[in-house]
N, C-alpha and C positions, 0 to 999 in steps of 0.2 A: 254856542262856541265856548263860553266860560265853562260850561259842563266837560265838553269834551278836553279842554285845557285841564282842568283839575284833576280828570282821569290820567292824562298823560303824566302830570306829576307825578302821583302816586307810581305809576308803573315805571317810569323812569326813575325815580329815587330808589327803587330797589334795586334796578338792573343796573345803572350806570354810574350812580353816586358812590364814590370810594368810602370807606370807613372813617378815614380822616375828616369826611365832611358831614357825617352823620348829624351834628347838630345843627346843620342848615338844610338838611335834606326835605322839610317840609317847609321851608321858607320860600312861600309864594311869589315874591319879588324877583327871585332869582331863575332866569329862564331856562330850567333844566332840561326841558324838550330842545329848546335849540342849541344848548350844550351838548346832548346827546348826538345830535346830526354833525356838531362838527367832530366830535370824538370819534365817531363813524369814519368820516372824511381823512381824519388823521390816521386812524389805523390803517388805513388802506395804504397809506405812505408811511407804513412803520414807524409812526410815531406810537409812544407808549401812551396807554390810555390815561394814567394818572399826571403825564405831563400835557395831555391836551385839555385836560380837565382844568388844570390849575392855569394854564395859558389862557382858557375862555375865562374863567371865574375872574381872575385878575384883569382881563381887559374890561369885563362889564363893570366891575367896581371902579375901576380908574374913570370910566363914564360917568358913573353914579357920583363920585366923590365932585365933579364938577357942576351937579345941579345946585340949584339954590336951597333947594330943602333936601339933601340925599338921606337916603335910608341907612341909617347905621349897621344894620345887620348885614347889608350886602358889602359893605365896606370892611365890615370885620371878617367875611367871608372870604374878601379878596386879599386882606393883609395876611389871613392864616396860608392862603395860596401861594403867596409870595415867600413866607416864611418856610413852606414845604420846598421851594425852589431855591432859597437862598438870593431871591430879588429884593433886596433891601431898599434901594432907591424908589422902586414903583411903591412898595410899603409905605414908606415916608411919605412920598407925593400924595398917595391917597387918603392918608391920615391927618393931613396938617391943619386942617379948620376946624376937626371933630371935638365937639364937647362930651361925647358919648363915653360913658365908664369903660365900657367892653374894647371899643376903639383906642380909647388911651391907655388900656392896660397892654393891649398887643402891641401898640406904637413903643412902648417901653422896653418890650423885648428885642424890638428893632434896633433901639436906640443902644440898649445894653450892648448887643453883638456889634454896633458901630462903636463901642467906646465913647459915646456923646454922653459925657456926665453931666454937662449942663442941660442939655435936651432932657434927660431923665430927672433931674430937678424939676423944672418946667412942669414936667407930666405929674411928678409927685404932690408940687403945691397945687395944680389945679384939682386934682383927685381929692385931696385932703379937705379942698372947699365944698367938693360936690358930696362925698361920700359921709354920712352920718349915722349915729348909733340907730337910727330908723331904716336906714338904708337895708336892701335885700342882703343876705349873709354873702351872695356871690359877689356883690361889689365892695362888701367889707375885706372879702378875700382878696379881690383883685387890688384895693389899695394896699394891703399887707405884700403881696408880691411884688408890686412896685416899689416899696419903701426898702425891701432886701436886695431888690435889683440895683437901686440907688446905691445902698451902703457898699454892695459888692464892687461896683463901679469905680467907688470912691475908696475902696479898701479901707474903709471907717472902722475902726474900734467898736462902733454901734452895731456893725453887721452880726455880731454874736446875740445882742439883745432881739435884733430883728428877727434871726432865725428861731428864738426862743418865743416870740411872739407868733411866728408864723406857725410852728408847731402848736401853740396852743389853740390857735384858729381852726387849725385842722383837728383837733380834738372836739372842740365846741361845735365844728360842721363836719360830723362823719360823711356827710355825702360827697364832700371834696376827697375821699379815698375811694369811694365805690363808683362814683361817675364824676371824675375831676374835670375843672376848666382846663383849657390848653395853658392859662397862665400859671396854674398850679403845678402842672407836670415840668413847664419851663424853669420855673423857680426851684423845685426840688431837685433838678439837674445841676442849676448854679449852686447850690447849697452842697449837693454832693462834691462838685468840683472845690467849694471852699473847704470843706472837709479835708477831701485828701490834700490841698495846699499846705494846710496846717500840720499835717502827719497823720491825720487821725483815719486810716485806713478801713479798719473795721466800721467806724459808724458811716463812712463815704458808702462802702459795699452794702450796707443795709438801706442806704438811701437808693443805691442802683437797683437793689432786689425789689425795692417798692416802685420804683418808677418802670421797672421792667413790667411788672404784673400790671400796672394801670395802661402802657403802652400795648401790650397783647390784650388786655380786655377791649379796648378801643379800637385794636388792630391799627395802630397808627405808627405806619413806618418810620416817618422822623425820627420819633422819640425812641424807637428801638436802634435807628441809627446811633443817637446822641448816647444811648446806656452803653452801646459798645464802646464810644469814644471814652467814657466814664471810667469804665471797665479797664480798657488799655491803661489809662492814667494810673488808676489803683494798682493794676500789676507792676508797674514803672516802681511805684514807691515801694512796692514790697520787693524789689529785685527779680520779678519774675517777666524777664524782658520776651523771652519766647512767645508767653501767652499774651502779653500785651501786644505784641505783633500780630498775631491773630486776631484780636478784637479791632485794630486799626483796619486790617483789611476786611472784616465783616462790616465795619462803618463804611469801607470805600464800595463794598458790594452794594449794600443796601441803597447808597445816596446815588450809585449810577444807576439802578431800577427806578430810583425817582426823580432822576434829572436834578439832584439835590448838588448843584455844584460847589456851595459852600463845604457842603459835607465831604465831598471828594478832595478839595482843596485841603481841608483840616487831616483828612487820613493821610494824603501825600505828606503834609507839613509833618505830621505825628512819626510817619515812617522814617522821613529823613532825620529827625532828632534820635530815634533809637540807632541809626547809622553812626550819628555823630557820638552815642555813648560807647558804640565799640570801636570807636576811632576809625571808620571806613568813610574818611572825609568825602573822597571821591562819589561814593553811591550818595551820599548824602546831599552833595552837591546837586545831582540829577534828580532827587526827590525835592527838593525845595525850588529848583527851577521849573519843575512841572506843576507845582503849586502855585507858583507866582502866575502862571500862565491862565490857571483857571480863577485865580483869586480876583474878582471886580469889586470885591469892598477895600476902599482905601486905607482902612486902619489894617486890615488883613496884610494888603501889599507891603505897607510900610516896615511890618515885621518882617515878612519875608525877604524884602531887600535887606535888612539888617543881618538878619541869618546868613544869606547869600555872601554879604561884604565881610563877615566875620570869617568863613571856611575859605573864601578865596585869600586873604591875608595869609591865614594857616598854611595854604598851600602855595605861596610866594607869588599868586597872581595879581600882583599890585595893580596892575591897568583895569583889568576885569572888576576887581574889587572896588576901586575909585567909580566905575561906572555905577555899579550898584548903590553905594553909599550916597554918590550926590543926588540920584536919582530919589533914593528913599527921602533925603534930607529935604529935596523939593516938596515931597509929597506930604512930610510931616509938618513943613512950615504953613502947607496949605490948609490940612485939617486941625494943626494947633493941638495934635495928642501929644507931643513932647517924649517921644521916644528914645531915650538916653543913649541907647546902644549905638544909635547911628553917630551921634555925636564922638561918643567915646573911641568907637573904633575908627572912625576919619580922624580922630586926633592920632592914634596910634599907627595909622597908614602913612600920614603926612611925616610923623616924626621919624617912622622907618627909612622914607625917600628924603630925609635931609631938609624938608621944607618947615623949618620950625616956626616962623613967624605965622604962619596958615595955620599949623599944628595947635598953637597958643590959643589962635582966634576960638577954633572949636573946644578946646579945654574950656574957656571960660564959659560957652554955652552950657556944656555939660555941668560945670559946676552950678551954673545957675538953676538948671533943673533939679539938680540934686537937692540943693539947700532951699529950693521953694516947695520941696516935697518933705513928707515925713517916711517914705518908703525906703529901709535900709538897703533893698537892692537899687536903687538908684544911687546913694551914697557909695555904694561898693562899686558901681560902674565906674564913677567918678575917679574914685581912688586908683582903679586899675590903669584908665588912660594917663592919670597923672604920672604914676609910675614909671610908665613908656616913655613920657616926656622928657622925665629926668634921666633915663636911662640914655635916650639920644643925646643928651647934654654930656654924657659921659659923667654924670653926677650921681656914683653908685651908692654912696652913703645917704642921701636923701631918698633914693628910688626905694632902698632897703627899708629904710624907715617909712614911708609910706605902704610899702606891700606889708609890713608888719602889723600896719593899721587897717588895713585891706583884712588881714586874716583876723585880727581882733572883732571886726565888725561882723565877718562873715560867720565866725565862730559862735558870737555871741546870739545872730538872729539865724542862724543853721542855713544860711544861703550856700548850699553845696557846691553849685558852679564856682563861684569867687573863692571859696574855701580852697579849692583845687588849683585854682589860678594863682592863689597867695602863695601857696607852697612851690608851685611849678615856677613861678616867678622871682620868688627868692632863691631859688637854686640856681635858674638861669644867671640873675644878676651877681651871684658871688662867683658863678663860673665867669662870668665878663669881668670881673674884677680881678679875678685870677691870671687871667690872660694879661691883664695889663700890669700886674703887681708881681706876678709867680709867686705870691704869697701862699703856703702851704694851708695855713689858716683858712683863706677863703675857700680852698679847694675843699677842705673838710665840712664847711659851713654848706657849701651845694651839696654834699653828700649829706649832711644832716637833714636839710629840705627834702630831698629826694627821699629818704628814709620814710621822714612823715607822709609824704604822698602814696609809696609803697603800702604803708600801714592803713591808710585811708582807705584806698583801692581794695584791698584784702577785707576790710570790715564791711565796706557796702557791697562787696561782690561784683564790682567792675572788673570782669577779668581783662579786657584789652588795656583798660588804664594801668593794671597792676603790670601785665607783662611788659608794655612800652615803657615805663617808670624802670621795672628792671634792667632794661636794655641801657636805659639813660645812665643809671647808677653803673652797670658794667663797664661803660666808656668811662666814667669818672675812676673806677679801680684800677682800669689799664693805664691811664694817665698817671695814677700814683704807683705804678709798678708792680699792683698786686693781682696778678694774672689767675691765680687761683680761684678769689672772689670772683674776679670778671667771669670766669668762664661759668663759675655755678650761678650767677645771675643769668647769662646768655641761655645754658640750658633749662633753666626754668623757665623762661620766657620762650622758649621754643617747644617745651611741653605743652604750656597754656594754649600756644599759637595753633598746634596741632588739634589739641582738645576742642577748641571752638571753631576749627577748621577756616581760620583767617591766613589763607595764600601769602598775603603781603608781609605779614608779621612773621610768617614762618620763613620767608625768604631773607627777611632782616636779621633774624637771628641766625640762620646758617651763615648769612656773608661775615657777621661778626666772627662766628667760629673760624671759617675761613682766612679773616684777616689775622686773627691770632697766630695762625699757624704759620702765614706767609710773611706778616711784619711782628715778628715776637715782641720787638721793643718798641714801643710808642709812648711818647713823653710828652706831645702837645695836644691841645684839643682840636687843631685844625687836622691832626692826622686821624682822628675818630668821626663818627657822625652823630656826635651828641649834640650838636647845635639842630642839625637838620631832627634828630628825635625831638628834642625840645620843642620846636616850631611846631611839630605834628602834634605832640600835646596839647597845646595851646589850641588846637581845634575841638579839644575834646567839651562835649556840651552833655552833663547829666539828663535822662529822659525824666528823673523825678528832681522837682525842686529843692527837697528836703533830704536831710539825712535819715536813713533808715535806721531805726532804733536798734541798738544791739545791747547784750546784758552788759552791766555794769562789774567791773571787776573787784574782788573783794582786796582791800586794802590792810596791810599788817605793819608795817614800820615806815618811818621816814626818817633816814640817818644823815647827817652832815658831818663828813670827816675832814680833817685836814691834812694838806697833802704834805705838809711839813714836818708833821709829827706822825701822821698815820692813826690818831686816835678820834673817837667822835668828838664831836664840840656841842651837837644839837641832836638829841633823840626824841621821837615821837611816836607812840604806839597808838596805833587806830584800835586794835583789840587788846585789852587789858590781859584777856585769858590767854592770849600767845605771844608773850614778851620774847624778843630774841635779843642774844648776846650781840651788843652793838660793838663792844670791843673786838669780839671774833670777826664780824661781819666786816668791820674795817679793815683789819689785816689783810682779809681774802681780798677786798676790793682793791686795796693798795697795791698788793702782789699782783693780781690780774691784770690791773692797768698798767703797771709798770711794765710787765712783759708785752702785752699788746701793742705798747708804745713802740718797744724796741722791735716787736716783730713786723709790725706794719708800717711804722715810721710817721705816722699821723697821730696826733693828739686829737681826742675827741671823737674817734671814729667808734671807739667801742662803747656802745650806747645801752646795751641791754645784755642779760646773761639768763638763760632758761634752764633750769634744772627741776626736775620731779614735782612739777605741780607749783613751782615758784618762779618768778620772773623778778630780776633785779634790774630796775631802772636809772641810769647815771645822768647826771647833768653837770658837766665839768665848768669850774670857773676858776680864776686865777691861782686861788690858794685853797680851793674847796671842791670837793665831789658831793654833790648832793644825791642821796639815793633813795629810791624809794621800791620797797618789797610788797607785791602783789601778787595774785593767783595767776595773772596775764596781763600782757600789753594792750593798750588801745591808744588810738589818736587821741581822745579826750584826756586820758590819763597823762599821754605823755606831754600834753599842752599844759595842764596843770601842775606838773612838776617843773617845766621850764619856768612857768611863772611863778612857783614859789622860790626857784633859784633864783631868779634875778631879783626879786623881793628882797629875798633872804641877803643877797648880796649889796644891794642897795641900801638897806638898812646897817649891814654890821662891816661894810668891806673896811672902814678904819681901825676895825678891831684888831687888836694886838694878840700874840699866842698868848699870852699869859692872862689876859683879858677874860678869855673865855672860861676861866676855872672861877671867875666871879659869881656872887649869888643871885639868881632872877636877871642875868644879862640878858637871857634870851626870853624874857616874857613875852616881847612882841611878837617873837618868830611863832608863839603858841597863838597867837591872835590872827595871824597870817594864815596856819595850818586852818584854822575854822573857817574862815573867808574863803580863801581859795578850793579846798577840798571837800567844805560844805559837810560838815559831819553829820548834821541834820538829817540828811537825805540817805545816809548809808544803814 
């Protein structure tokens, strides 16, 4: 009987065992002959063979795990089967009491996927006790993978060191490249994801190439699916959104063939994010709903519910939003993950509904999460919700101050999502202040931040954001009576909408053009669709977390001129070989500013002039105009100029006209230039 069984195992392992289980195919404790019969029965019922095999192996491993002395190789095969199908709860159950290195390392993958940081710490500590320098190299590699996963889950600064140690181990153990462990492959995927998150697209792409070679060599379809996911993320970082979508569709196709529910849910979630990146909120909502239906991992459901709550708020569907957010908060309290977005968006929703006492309760929870963490993203989410709470109290000055802080945090840490939100909310808040005060200055500042948003969208290649922001600015121009400028923005937005084939956006632009014809004189915010446009813009979520790198402009001169005299009071040349006549430039700027103020009737709206390879950027203060001359404008450069102008004003605001002629009076200004414009990098 034993002889017959041995022969059957050999035959079965060649015919029925998929490539994903090659390392277990000779494991005699796994009844492959029995599994083959189950596969045959399942195939007659139109069940895919890989799904039938993983079902059977997981079932056998679960039974094995309940024995007094279970076979760890059987359990390892069962965890592998569960990972292929995304059945994480089963994988956790069968690995609960194991002290085997392989089982613990595979358990760490499950815990990482579930965002269970404490569980990862426990596995890491246990492996550190078991694995020594005398242990097999495979066990040392497994320990290294768990350390990387733990650091990545904690978003600890030691993650870079762990990656370096992991790279070193791969060099020391080249067999892990030629014939890698499952743990090695998964950790490579995580490393690639981390590199993408910090904006290192090229290094992440090389990791994807390596992982794809490994997956093809082993014919491991789950990792081929994960490669598609990683490549989609990298494309998004580079602004190649169409190509990114193709990779996410490939992820979905492979996952469907495997019955990999988690992979399908990931694909739908990512496709939804791409729709938000294009401001197609309704389509994004459908994708997130579909993802939620398939997502049986509670940590994943929490994130999906937060996304759904966020979108439905942007669409004004508040009752639906509250259902999503309260369910998400219930799950978050159960899992203790601390997804701050749930509490931040619920704070905002309650504030919009006028339920300020409840709103403050959730704002305090968001604050606690933010300040118990070192993650800048969490602080940004808290500031965002706090600003909205202040708006609901009609405390616009405080809200503006908070959104300025949000802008600073987001710029410093390159948080693309909240950098956009900060500019948007500053514009929206100034607009609300204008409705209350009718102050032209507030309207001008609303336009100021819309200009920043437009510049940012252009640089990052986000066409939908660019077009929608143009429509919002056209409304502002219409309110200010600047119909020519308004029409120009609408026509540009229409052109973009037609280029990207966005019917909704095209109809919005055409409706505005008709409105200008039918109602040529519009003077109030209520008569324009501006608030509706700003609400829609709030639904924007970038497909890339980090800003895409753009070439830095070349700086020429920084000139501060006195509006009262028309003369320059402070001049700094970044390039000593290209000095400019500051008096001549100051006269030109004074003249063009006076002309634009008379023509436009709005102070501060003229912020830049482009002419033959030069861009003149301007920031207006009470008595001064601070001017920067460069070869082109950029969002970052505009931010630095604004920071310098404010710092210069704070330092010298009490300066009298004649005082500026004193020797060395502006020595501190030279220091500000060094700090803010960072000449060492030029």
